N, C-alpha and C positions, 0 to 999 in steps of 0.2 A: 476307526476313523480313516477315510480315504485321504490321498495326498491333497486333493482339491479342498478338503475340509480343514487341513492343517494351516493355520495362519502363516503368512510369509514373514511377518514381523509381529512380535509381542513386546510391548513396553509395560512393565508392571510396577507401578509406584516408584518410579526412578527418581533419585535425588543425586545432584552433582553440586559439590561445594568447592570453593576456592578460598585459600588464605591470601588476603590482600595486604601487603605491607603498608603501614601508615607513613613511614619515612624510609627513603632509600639512601644507602651509603653509596655515593657516586664515585669516590676516589679512594685510592690506597692510603693517602695521607689521612683522610678522615677515619679510616678503620684503624690506622696505627695510633692516632692521637686519642681515640676513644674505643679501646679494645673491649671494654666491658659494657658499652652502651647496648641496650636491648632495643630491638626494633619492634614497635607496636604493630599488631596485626588485627584485622577484623575479618570476619567470615562472610563471604558472599555466596548466597545460594542461587546458582545460575539456573538450575532445573529443580523444581520444587514439587515432588510427588506427582509426576506425570504418568498417566496410564492410557494406552490405546492399543489396538491391534489392527493390522492391515492384512486383508485377504490376498491370496495369489492373484496377480493380474490387476490389482487395484492401483489407480493413480491417486496418491494421497498427498495433500498439500499441508504444509506447516507455515503459518503466517504469524506476524506479530511485529510490533515496533522494534526499533533498534534497542538492543539490550534485553530483549524479552527471553533469550535463551534458545532461539531457534538453531543457530549454528552449533552451539554447545551440545544440544540434543543430538544433532546429526553426527557430531564427532564421537559421541558416546556410542551411537549405533555402529559407527565404522570401527570402533575399537581403539580410537586414538586416545580417548579419555576412559579411565576406569570410573565406574559409578560408585558413589558413596552409600547408596541405599537402593533397594528394589532390584529387579531383574530385567534382563533383556534377552530376547530369543530371535534368531534369524534362521529361516528355513530356506537355504539356498546360497549360492555364491554371490558376493556383492561386488559392485563396481562403484567407485566413489568419485565425485567431482565436487570437492568441498572448499579447497583453499588454493588460491593462485600459486602455482609453482611447486606445490607439494608433490614429492616423488620424482622431481626433475633434478638433474645435475646441471647447473648453469654453465659449467666449464665444457660440457660435451655438446656436440651438434644435435640438431633435431632428430636426425636419422637414428643415432644411437639411443637417444632418450626415448623415442617411440618404442623401440625393441625392449629396452629395460623396463619401462613403465608398463607396457602391455604384459610382459612376463610377470611382473609383480602383481598385476591384477588377475592373473590366472591362466593366461595363454602360454602354450609351450613356446620356446624360442623359435622353432621352425614356423609355427603359425603366426607368431608376431612378425617375423620377416616377410611372410606371405602377404600380410595385411598392411605393410609399411606404405605402399603406394596409395592404397585406398585412404589411409589416414592423412597423408600429405595432400592428397587431392581434395578431400573434404575440407581440410583446414586452409586450402588455397596457399600452401607454403612450399610447393614443389621447388621453386627456384631458391628457397632459403634452407633446403634440407641439410646442407653442410655448414650452416652458420651456427656458431655457438649461441646457446640460449641466453647468455648474459647480454647479448646484443639484440634480443627480441624486445618488442614493445609488449605492454600488458595485454593488448588485444590479440597479438600473435600467440602469446602463451595460452590465452583462453581458448582460442580456436584449436590449438594443438592438443590441449588437455581434453577438451570435449570430444574431439575426433578420436582420440585413443579410447576414451570411455565407451563410446557407442560401438566400437569394433570388438570389444570384449564380450563374449557370450555369457553375460552374467544374468542371474535370475532376478536380482534386486539391484536397482540403481538409486544411489543417493546423490542428489543434485542440489548444490547450494546456489544462492542468488548471484554468484560471480558472473553469471551469464550477462548481467547488466553492463559488464565492462566491454562486451563486444559491440560492434556497430549494428545498425538496424538490419542490414542485409544478412549478417551472420545470425542475429537473433531469429530472423524468420527461418533460416536454415535449421536452427535448433528446434523451433516449434514444429517444423515439418518432421523432424526426427521424433519429437514427442508423439506426434500423431501415429507414426510408424510403430513406435514402441507400444503404444496403447493398442493398436490393431493386433500386434503380435502377442498381447497378453502378458507383457513384462510388468513386474511390480516396480513402481517408481515412487520415491519419497522426494517431493519437490519443496524446497524452502525458497520463498520469494516474497517480494513486496508488490508484485504485479497481480492485482486482483482480477484483471481481465484474463490472464493466463490461468489462474486458479479456477475461474468459472468455465473456461474453455476446455481444460483438460482433466481437472480433478473430479473424482467420484465423491470424495469427502475431503474435509479440511479441518485442521486443528488450529485454534487461535490461542497463542500464549501471551501472557502479560506478566512481567516481572518473574518469569520462570514458572508461573502457575498456569494450568489449563483454564481457559475462560469459556470456550465453546468448542464443541465437536459436532460436525454434522454437514448439512448441505452447504456447498461452497458459496452459493449466493448469499445465504443468511450469514455465514461466517464473514464474508467480505463486507457486508453492511456493518456488522458489529466491529470489525477491524477499523473501518473508516470512522465510526463514532469514537473509538478509543484514540485514533490517530489525531483527531481534531478536538479532543477533549478540552474543556475550558481549563486554563491554567491561571495561577496567580491568586492573590488574596482578594476576597470579596470586598473588604473595606477599601483596599487600594483601588480596585476597579471602580467602585462607587465614587470615590473622590475624583478619579480621572474623568468620569462621566459628568460630574457636577461642574468641573472646570470647562467642559466643552458644551456648555448650555448657555443660551442667550435668548432674550425677548423682553417685552415690556412687563411681563408678570401678570397680565390680566387673566391668564389661565395657566394651569399647571398640568403637564403630562405626568401622571402618577406612576404608570407602569406600562410595559409593552411586552408582547410575547407572540409566539407562533403557535398555530394549531394545525393538527392533521385533518384529514377529511371527516373524522368522527368527532371533531371538536375538542380533542384532548391536547393539552399543552405539550409541546415537544421541543427538544434542543437539537434534534437531528431528524432529517427527513430523507427518504430515498428520492433520487432524481425521477422526474416525470410523475410525481404524486401531486394530487390536489391538496392545497393548503391555504391558510389564511394568516394575514398579519393582523394583530389586534392591539389596540392602544386604548387606555382609559385616562380621561382627563377631567379636571374640575375647574370651573370658572370662579374667579375671585371678584370679578366685576361683571356688570352687564355688557354683553358683546352681541353685536348685530351681524348676522351672516358671516361667521368665521369660516375659514378654509382649513380642513383637516386632511392630512395625508402623510406619506412616508416615502423615503428613498432607500433603495437597497444597493449596497456596494459589495464587490467581491474583495478578496484579500489584497488585490493590487489597486484598491481604491477606485475601481472603474464602476460607474453607476450602471447597473444592469436592469433596474426597474424603478420607475417613479410613478406614483398614482396619488390622486387627491380627489376630494369632493368637487373641486373646481371643474374638473374635466369629466368626472364619472357620475355626478349627481346634481340635483337642483340646489338652489340656495337653501341653507339650513334654517334660516329664520333667526330669532333672537334667543339668547341664553341668559338667564338671570344669575346673579352672584350666588354661589353655593351649589349650583346645578352641576351634575356630572353627565358625561357622555362617553359612550364606547364606540370606537371606530373599528370596523371589521372590513378588510379588503381581501377577497378570495382570488386566487390565481393558480394557474398550473405551474408547478415547479419544473421548469424546463432547463434549469441551469446545470452546468457541469459540476462534478464533485469539487467542493471547496468550502471555505468558511465565508459566510456572508454577514454583513453588518447592516442593521436597520436604523435609520434616523427618522423618528416621528417628529411631526411639527404641526403647530397651529398658527395660522396667520390671518390677518384681515386685510382686505383690499382697500376699501374706502377710497380715499383720493390717491392713495399710493400703497403699494404692497409693503407690509411690515410684519415682522415676526412677533407673535405673542409668546410662544414658547417653542424652542427647537432644541432637541437633545441628541447630539451627535453620537452615532454608533451606540445607541442605548442598549440594544439587545442583538445577539448574534445567533446564527443558525448554521449548522453543519449539513451540507448536502452530500449524501453518500451515494455510491454507485460504482460500477466498474467501467464506465465510459472513459475512453482515452482521447476524446476530441480535444483539439486545440482551440475550438471556438468557445466563446463565452457562454452560449446557450447550446443545448443539445436537443434540438427539435426532432421529433419523430418524422421520418420521411418515407414516402412511398416511391419506389424506383421502378420505372418501366423502360424497356429498351425495345425500340422498333428497328429491325434490320431492313434496310432498303434493298429491293431486288435489283440485280444488274440489268441495265437496259440492253447490253450486248452480251453475246456469248463470252465466256472467260478467255477464249483464244484471241478475241479482238481487243481485250483490255490491255492497254500499254503496260509493260513491265516496269 
């Protein structure tokens, strides 16, 4: 087997458990008064039989919700935690960026910390001193080089730690999501470094909540949930699955139904029985990728004869902003008469141009007559999770075509005022 065929990282059925105390003794007095009291403990499995391998030069993402075991897995790879089961293998020298402040002495200035930290990560003291200026320049901390780290902000510590890591000639880089602490300008600098590392063929393990970064840089990604592997493969597909889990329905179904009934009003001449969303193939779904064709569907039954009712729905995002409202009043002709006992199904198709979020649909039946009045309206009856990696701040994410036309100068460049 050649060096190129040997995996850079192998994680084979790894398990990591922690003993979590149920009751903590907080004071010396408590311990003295109750010397024989036993502290109950329960076992927490943070990493549960996880297996994967990473090829040399691969950019590998690890994603999951808070508490899914991402950072614990990374600390196991870095040798900070010993595993309780399985095996791990690394082919090459590692550089880690896992936890804010790890490896730094807060009583020492940045200048000395850079040399110590770079030496710990594998550089010789001479080369660490040679790269000191480059580290401080990248971190934009030249004027604070002699300031003790205990006086640094969290953003300054992040910049310093990341700058040290990228100066170390490591084969494998382990990077946790503490990059989120940095400001937008520094994050862009980090992403530029990611692009350089990728071009140089470095092996990178990236833990993050940023699905846009995963899709942009990673060759593959692993999704963890409660310490267990859920999905391993294409970053886009893993990102969609992550968004589904992140916005998964929570709470007791009976409790939710009771809440919905309390948010219902109308004269009762018709009843909305159920509502749901469908994808482009007509399958019921709880989550949809952004920019996909979909439909809102509602089924209702009339208990009395009703002439020309209006059927429709409103869609709100998590901030209770109405992003879509549609009804037969504006989209279709008058419906005619419905007899008692008759059922009707409303289907409104639209392009899902909304940004990733949870959306709530309120179906309603009304009659205009001499005045607009509700027959049945069920507030936020059904919800839909829109998934995707878009980072737009807009409510909708419309696809756009961009063209740029550069105008020619009317005068030679020498005649244009400076």
